[in-house]
Wavefront OBJ file of the C-alpha trace (Angstrom):
o trace
v -29.268 -1.000 0.733
v -26.141 -2.423 -0.901
v -23.886 0.122 -2.567
v -20.660 -0.579 -4.503
v -18.087 2.062 -3.558
v -15.090 0.568 -5.389
v -14.672 -2.000 -8.145
v -11.612 -3.538 -9.739
v -11.703 -5.724 -12.855
v -8.828 -8.221 -13.126
v -9.473 -8.749 -16.818
v -5.851 -8.763 -17.948
v -5.491 -12.367 -16.749
v -5.943 -15.717 -18.414
v -9.594 -16.775 -18.858
v -9.187 -19.123 -15.895
v -8.522 -16.255 -13.462
v -10.615 -13.279 -14.577
v -12.563 -11.843 -11.639
v -14.073 -8.626 -10.313
v -13.416 -7.334 -6.801
v -15.979 -4.979 -5.223
v -15.910 -3.076 -1.955
v -19.522 -2.770 -0.870
v -21.374 -0.907 1.858
v -24.757 -1.821 3.305
v -26.244 0.135 6.225
v -22.795 1.341 7.282
v -21.146 -2.097 7.109
v -18.381 -2.634 4.582
v -17.367 -5.920 3.036
v -15.512 -7.264 0.001
v -16.952 -9.372 -2.793
v -15.012 -11.363 -5.387
v -16.929 -12.598 -8.439
v -15.751 -14.632 -11.426
v -16.485 -12.891 -14.748
v -15.736 -15.967 -16.887
v -16.470 -19.653 -16.415
v -12.827 -20.175 -15.467
v -12.984 -17.182 -13.126
v -15.979 -18.666 -11.321
v -14.094 -21.950 -10.829
v -11.145 -19.930 -9.531
v -13.367 -18.242 -6.920
v -14.624 -21.675 -5.805
v -11.020 -22.860 -5.490
v -10.086 -19.820 -3.377
v -12.902 -20.580 -0.949
v -11.864 -24.240 -0.838
v -8.477 -23.108 0.527
v -10.048 -21.211 3.457
v -10.413 -24.058 5.979
v -7.026 -25.526 5.116
v -5.328 -22.171 5.598
v -7.140 -21.672 8.933
v -5.786 -25.003 10.156
v -2.306 -24.246 8.788
v -2.072 -20.903 10.637
v -3.573 -22.160 13.916
v -0.284 -22.142 15.852
v 1.014 -18.878 14.375
v 0.300 -15.185 14.777
v -1.608 -15.286 11.490
v -5.338 -15.545 11.036
v -7.249 -15.913 7.768
v -9.834 -13.339 6.788
v -13.326 -14.796 7.206
v -15.070 -15.658 3.949
v -18.279 -17.212 2.703
v -19.414 -18.409 -0.727
v -23.023 -17.907 -1.794
v -24.200 -18.270 -5.394
v -20.677 -17.948 -6.732
v -19.932 -14.736 -4.787
v -17.015 -14.894 -2.351
v -17.615 -12.443 0.519
v -14.798 -11.375 2.856
v -14.616 -9.081 5.864
v -13.447 -5.489 5.355
v -10.977 -4.781 8.147
v -10.337 -1.310 9.571
v -6.694 -1.871 10.472
v -3.295 -0.844 9.187
v -1.489 -3.364 7.039
v 1.963 -4.583 7.962
v 3.543 -2.653 5.097
v 2.274 0.670 6.474
v 3.359 -0.186 10.036
v 6.860 -1.087 8.832
v 7.058 2.099 6.753
v 6.244 4.240 9.780
v 9.004 2.556 11.787
v 11.440 2.853 8.895
v 10.781 6.530 8.233
v 11.029 7.229 11.990
v 14.382 5.378 12.029
v 13.137 2.916 14.631
v 15.278 0.203 13.122
v 15.195 -2.180 16.084
v 11.384 -2.233 16.168
v 11.366 -2.612 12.377
v 13.666 -5.629 12.612
v 11.587 -7.197 15.409
v 8.399 -7.066 13.322
v 10.105 -8.457 10.218
v 11.627 -11.225 12.327
v 8.213 -12.044 13.862
v 6.688 -12.233 10.378
v 9.523 -14.435 9.083
v 9.494 -16.833 12.033
v 5.737 -17.348 11.744
v 5.880 -17.935 7.985
v 8.700 -20.438 8.411
v 6.753 -22.060 11.254
v 4.097 -23.185 8.751
v 6.667 -24.836 6.450
v 6.764 -28.290 8.018
v 6.980 -30.534 4.963
v 9.795 -31.469 2.641
v 9.657 -29.699 -0.707
v 8.607 -32.222 -3.359
v 7.740 -30.542 -6.680
v 4.932 -31.811 -8.887
v 4.410 -31.275 -12.610
v 1.974 -28.383 -11.998
v 4.693 -26.689 -9.926
v 7.046 -26.505 -12.923
v 4.198 -25.325 -15.136
v 3.554 -22.450 -12.723
v 7.104 -21.474 -11.765
v 9.335 -22.612 -14.624
v 11.640 -25.509 -15.395
v 14.537 -24.137 -13.306
v 12.481 -23.653 -10.136
v 14.150 -26.344 -8.013
v 15.033 -25.578 -4.408
v 15.162 -29.062 -2.941
v 16.911 -27.994 0.240
v 13.894 -25.927 1.272
v 10.778 -26.768 3.246
v 7.209 -26.054 2.123
v 3.627 -25.743 3.395
v 0.723 -28.104 2.662
v -1.082 -25.087 1.141
v 1.121 -22.401 -0.370
v -0.148 -18.827 -0.205
v 2.562 -17.218 -2.298
v 1.108 -13.722 -1.859
v 1.696 -13.336 1.890
v 3.364 -9.982 1.310
v 3.324 -7.237 3.960
v 0.541 -5.313 2.186
v -1.832 -8.294 2.466
v -1.532 -8.609 6.247
v -3.606 -6.458 8.615
v -2.085 -6.177 12.081
v -3.202 -5.678 15.657
v -1.683 -6.627 19.010
v -2.862 -10.239 18.999
v -3.445 -11.501 15.470
v -2.255 -10.605 12.003
v -5.022 -11.235 9.496
v -4.184 -12.387 5.966
v -6.805 -10.524 3.924
v -6.025 -11.789 0.427
v -5.296 -15.448 -0.191
v -6.371 -15.625 -3.829
v -3.045 -17.129 -4.894
v -3.185 -20.131 -2.572
v -2.708 -23.616 -3.973
v -2.429 -27.177 -2.618
v 0.969 -27.201 -4.299
v 4.241 -27.376 -2.413
v 6.318 -24.244 -2.979
v 9.660 -23.460 -1.260
v 9.066 -21.193 1.729
v 12.184 -19.283 0.658
v 10.353 -18.184 -2.496
v 7.366 -16.908 -0.492
v 9.717 -14.864 1.678
v 11.604 -13.649 -1.401
v 8.362 -12.320 -2.946
v 7.738 -10.359 0.245
v 11.153 -8.722 -0.125
v 10.673 -8.182 -3.864
v 7.380 -6.318 -3.479
v 8.557 -4.246 -0.501
v 11.922 -2.993 -1.750
v 10.983 0.129 -3.690
v 13.839 2.592 -4.434
v 12.828 4.978 -1.641
v 12.603 2.178 0.907
v 16.044 0.901 -0.095
v 17.396 4.363 0.655
v 15.701 4.468 4.055
v 16.810 0.949 5.042
v 20.442 2.000 5.331
v 22.439 -0.940 6.657
v 19.375 -3.152 7.207
v 19.603 -6.101 4.792
v 16.211 -7.802 4.438
v 17.791 -10.861 2.806
v 20.002 -11.418 5.858
v 17.239 -10.484 8.305
v 14.789 -12.952 6.745
v 17.366 -15.662 6.042
v 16.848 -15.687 2.263
v 19.854 -16.694 0.166
v 20.601 -13.659 -2.021
v 22.638 -15.857 -4.363
v 19.344 -17.492 -5.414
v 17.753 -14.125 -6.212
v 17.942 -14.717 -9.970
v 16.216 -18.103 -9.600
v 13.434 -16.659 -7.443
v 12.956 -13.676 -9.773
v 12.639 -16.068 -12.713
v 10.047 -18.050 -10.716
v 8.008 -14.921 -10.079
v 8.199 -13.923 -13.758
v 7.045 -17.421 -14.728
v 4.108 -17.206 -12.324
v 3.065 -13.808 -13.687
v 3.152 -15.252 -17.198
v 1.183 -18.293 -15.990
v -1.768 -16.226 -14.738
v -1.896 -13.987 -17.853
v -1.278 -16.758 -20.381
v -3.053 -15.879 -23.635
v -3.359 -12.184 -22.700
v -1.065 -9.175 -23.152
v -1.932 -6.790 -20.307
v -1.040 -3.100 -20.318
v 1.832 -3.567 -17.850
v 3.333 -6.166 -20.191
v 3.108 -3.730 -23.107
v 4.930 -1.195 -20.955
v 7.814 -3.656 -20.497
v 7.891 -4.369 -24.232
v 8.098 -0.666 -25.033
v 11.185 -0.488 -22.833
v 10.347 2.739 -21.037
v 12.126 3.420 -17.724
v 10.149 3.507 -14.470
v 9.851 6.863 -12.745
v 8.356 6.993 -9.273
v 6.820 10.452 -9.713
v 5.346 10.810 -6.183
v 8.766 9.978 -4.692
v 10.556 12.344 -7.086
v 8.077 15.104 -6.194
v 8.618 14.554 -2.452
v 12.392 14.553 -2.930
v 12.247 17.749 -4.985
v 10.113 19.421 -2.341
v 12.612 18.506 0.376
v 15.430 20.009 -1.685
v 13.696 23.389 -1.864
v 15.068 26.074 0.489
v 12.825 28.072 2.766
v 13.159 30.964 5.198
v 11.399 31.642 8.509
v 11.526 34.834 10.535
v 11.245 35.118 14.328
v 9.397 38.201 15.571
v 10.176 39.972 18.876
v 7.263 38.121 20.541
v 8.842 34.777 19.484
v 6.116 34.063 16.946
v 7.229 33.024 13.460
v 6.397 34.115 9.951
v 7.254 32.536 6.593
v 9.408 34.839 4.506
v 8.950 35.521 0.818
v 11.960 34.134 -1.057
v 13.273 34.025 -4.599
v 15.814 31.398 -5.672
v 18.171 31.891 -8.601
v 20.204 28.955 -9.879
v 23.647 30.128 -10.962
v 26.176 27.397 -11.882
v 27.892 24.324 -10.436
v 25.215 23.799 -7.752
v 25.509 27.456 -6.678
v 22.291 29.231 -5.737
v 21.398 32.738 -4.643
v 18.515 33.119 -2.252
v 16.843 36.534 -1.943
v 14.751 36.881 1.242
v 12.352 39.795 1.645
v 11.975 40.988 5.245
v 8.561 42.581 5.568
v 8.575 42.563 9.375
v 10.966 43.681 12.085
v 12.628 40.327 12.714
v 14.996 39.481 15.524
v 16.180 36.199 13.955
v 16.161 34.861 10.408
v 16.359 31.112 9.830
v 17.273 29.761 6.399
v 16.876 26.053 5.591
v 19.026 25.337 2.503
v 17.493 21.848 2.221
v 15.536 19.318 4.260
v 17.954 16.575 3.160
v 21.473 15.708 4.300
v 23.862 18.013 2.504
v 27.170 19.851 2.398
v 26.806 23.613 2.104
v 29.480 26.220 1.373
v 28.380 29.684 2.399
v 29.561 32.056 -0.332
v 28.056 35.138 1.265
v 25.297 36.284 3.613
v 24.466 39.942 3.070
v 21.949 42.256 4.668
v 20.552 45.066 2.496
v 19.663 48.247 4.387
v 21.008 51.673 3.425
v 24.036 49.734 2.310
v 25.179 46.100 2.114
v 26.749 44.478 5.163
v 28.149 41.035 5.943
v 25.988 39.139 8.410
v 27.268 36.784 11.087
v 25.533 33.410 11.301
v 25.423 30.107 13.158
v 24.004 26.690 12.242
v 23.164 23.211 13.528
v 25.688 21.632 11.174
v 29.344 20.668 11.556
v 31.774 23.370 10.447
v 34.620 22.222 8.236
v 36.488 25.478 7.679
v 36.243 27.896 4.742
v 32.538 28.401 5.587
v 31.775 24.785 4.649
v 29.065 23.114 6.727
v 28.076 19.464 6.877
v 24.428 18.841 7.685
v 24.501 15.150 8.615
v 20.858 15.157 9.662
v 17.677 16.362 8.029
v 16.081 19.739 8.897
v 19.322 21.694 8.624
v 19.373 25.433 9.183
v 21.521 28.546 9.153
v 20.461 31.341 11.535
v 21.401 34.963 11.954
v 20.400 37.501 14.592
v 22.741 40.067 13.033
v 19.871 42.028 11.488
v 20.467 45.784 11.457
v 17.517 48.213 11.672
v 16.052 49.013 8.283
v 17.106 45.715 6.682
v 14.579 44.889 3.980
v 16.358 42.074 2.190
v 18.905 39.336 2.848
v 21.011 37.784 0.087
v 22.294 34.252 0.727
v 24.587 32.744 -1.891
v 25.660 29.168 -1.351
v 26.850 25.981 -2.990
v 25.108 22.743 -2.005
v 25.744 19.046 -2.585
v 23.166 16.529 -1.345
v 24.471 13.333 0.215
v 22.838 9.971 0.943
v 21.957 8.897 4.480
v 24.682 6.241 4.539
v 27.307 8.932 3.980
v 26.248 10.981 7.000
v 28.412 9.368 9.694
v 31.572 8.838 7.583
v 31.392 12.434 6.377
v 30.933 13.705 9.919
v 34.109 11.895 11.036
v 36.061 13.362 8.148
v 34.631 16.827 8.860
v 35.740 16.562 12.480
v 39.294 15.911 11.274
v 39.187 18.871 8.907
v 37.759 21.063 11.679
v 40.527 20.119 14.110
v 43.188 20.746 11.466
v 41.664 24.125 10.626
v 41.434 25.059 14.312
v 45.066 24.140 14.996
v 46.257 25.994 11.889
v 44.418 29.066 13.113
v 46.113 28.818 16.526
v 49.504 28.664 14.824
v 48.706 31.815 12.873
v 47.741 33.590 16.104
v 50.833 32.683 18.102
v 53.257 32.550 15.187
v 56.750 33.713 16.185
v 55.636 34.105 19.816
v 56.440 30.663 21.175
v 58.422 28.321 18.951
v 57.867 25.270 21.190
v 54.095 25.683 21.190
v 54.119 26.109 17.429
v 56.089 22.898 17.014
v 53.682 21.021 19.319
v 50.671 22.211 17.335
v 52.408 21.409 14.058
v 53.016 17.867 15.289
v 49.300 17.501 16.012
v 48.484 18.746 12.525
v 50.945 16.269 11.029
v 49.225 13.472 12.971
v 45.828 14.546 11.680
v 47.193 14.797 8.144
v 48.554 11.260 8.507
v 45.096 10.065 9.594
v 43.483 11.772 6.609
v 46.074 10.256 4.242
v 45.316 6.822 5.681
v 41.635 7.408 5.072
v 42.333 7.976 1.369
v 42.810 4.233 1.068
v 39.521 3.508 2.828
v 35.896 3.571 1.754
v 35.347 6.740 3.783
v 37.614 8.702 1.445
v 35.268 8.094 -1.462
v 32.425 9.851 0.313
v 34.504 12.995 0.922
v 34.590 13.886 -2.768
v 31.841 16.519 -2.348
v 33.861 18.230 0.405
v 37.042 18.270 -1.639
v 35.291 19.599 -4.720
v 33.732 22.416 -2.702
v 37.067 23.272 -1.045
v 38.808 23.373 -4.437
v 36.107 25.688 -5.720
v 36.556 28.040 -2.751
v 40.336 28.175 -3.313
v 39.871 28.900 -7.009
v 37.554 31.767 -6.133
v 40.222 33.252 -3.910
l 1 2 3 4 5 6 7 8 9 10 11 12 13 14 15 16 17 18 19 20 21 22 23 24 25 26 27 28 29 30 31 32 33 34 35 36 37 38 39 40 41 42 43 44 45 46 47 48 49 50 51 52 53 54 55 56 57 58 59 60 61 62 63 64 65 66 67 68 69 70 71 72 73 74 75 76 77 78 79 80 81 82 83 84 85 86 87 88 89 90 91 92 93 94 95 96 97 98 99 100 101 102 103 104 105 106 107 108 109 110 111 112 113 114 115 116 117 118 119 120 121 122 123 124 125 126 127 128 129 130 131 132 133 134 135 136 137 138 139 140 141 142 143 144 145 146 147 148 149 150 151 152 153 154 155 156 157 158 159 160 161 162 163 164 165 166 167 168 169 170 171 172 173 174 175 176 177 178 179 180 181 182 183 184 185 186 187 188 189 190 191 192 193 194 195 196 197 198 199 200 201 202 203 204 205 206 207 208 209 210 211 212 213 214 215 216 217 218 219 220 221 222 223 224 225 226 227 228 229 230 231 232 233 234 235 236 237 238 239 240 241 242 243 244 245 246 247 248 249 250 251 252 253 254 255 256 257 258 259 260 261 262 263 264 265 266 267 268 269 270 271 272 273 274 275 276 277 278 279 280 281 282 283 284 285 286 287 288 289 290 291 292 293 294 295 296 297 298 299 300 301 302 303 304 305 306 307 308 309 310 311 312 313 314 315 316 317 318 319 320 321 322 323 324 325 326 327 328 329 330 331 332 333 334 335 336 337 338 339 340 341 342 343 344 345 346 347 348 349 350 351 352 353 354 355 356 357 358 359 360 361 362 363 364 365 366 367 368 369 370 371 372 373 374 375 376 377 378 379 380 381 382 383 384 385 386 387 388 389 390 391 392 393 394 395 396 397 398 399 400 401 402 403 404 405 406 407 408 409 410 411 412 413 414 415 416 417 418 419 420 421 422 423 424 425 426 427 428 429 430 431 432 433 434 435 436 437 438 439 440 441 442 443 444 445
């Protein structure tokens, strides 16, 4: 028995494009139905089906396949595929920092899309009506049938074929292939993905001229207006009201990663989450109070799950009296108890837990840094660390061996010269958090 398990009404469009999309289930088999809800919508559904055979022929020599469809009594039925879409696959590679595999897939997609663009771009009147008067790109090639919505999310992937599941916006109108590729970039580059991409430039990778970005964006805006002509949908009202966009799920995930946590290691090497209380003081300074309800041999404190610079103000154990605790970390020490965590999952550990310790107080200052700053900051930290180490050696052997002191001083001068040279480079800009923390520590003293 047929059962509708999901339904979407596209009723914010022009009368010519209003449809309903249903996901149905019948005896365990799922499928998708698209139905016109206006006379124009029904004609639109017929036109979509009329593109099916042409698109199949057009993709024959590529990795792409077209989702099977049939049209019966005005209802367009398509297969429901149990596969991951290309957007999800790329996200997994991106978030795992498998940049080479990410680039290979994007390149495969791009090459196959370009492989279908075999005809010279020759715009017709309907083209300008759809994409605007300034939509010329005469140096580009085009396809006999233009599916302008071949974005990553509309492509289901497996080892042999990539199936295009939604080809509603396909027309026998020549459209520059560069614009189709641009739309793929446009609808993939969310703020969080831009942050994860690092040095990967999708425009360069896909061979899209970034200088034409304004033209392509105007074309996309014109197309959106074309399909809603005569309507004012909710998302258009949102633009008119001028409210900023907040990606709340991303903000929530980011906030969660910024939260500190503490884990205790018991004598049998099992772990237990520790009860903590965080107090925000001032100037990014926090005090973390950790209750020790078990006899721990090691306490691990994660100031943040993001890349950061941390200055340890104090680490105190509370037993019969307060005592300073020794600690170690997986970060890069920069002197003055400043630590650079250039990778995620940073931690500070201490096994200096005296019997009877019921609480640990950790006061620290933290500055979060972007992923692109990780390597430059690490190089600068290494220089600071070497300078600090050599200065310490001079203090130890001061007045004992003048020649050795002079040799070490010369090395420090060389390092100082390197640091001064870096002030004129881009790397110096990213060291501002370090310098601000160091100034704060000197003021405190």
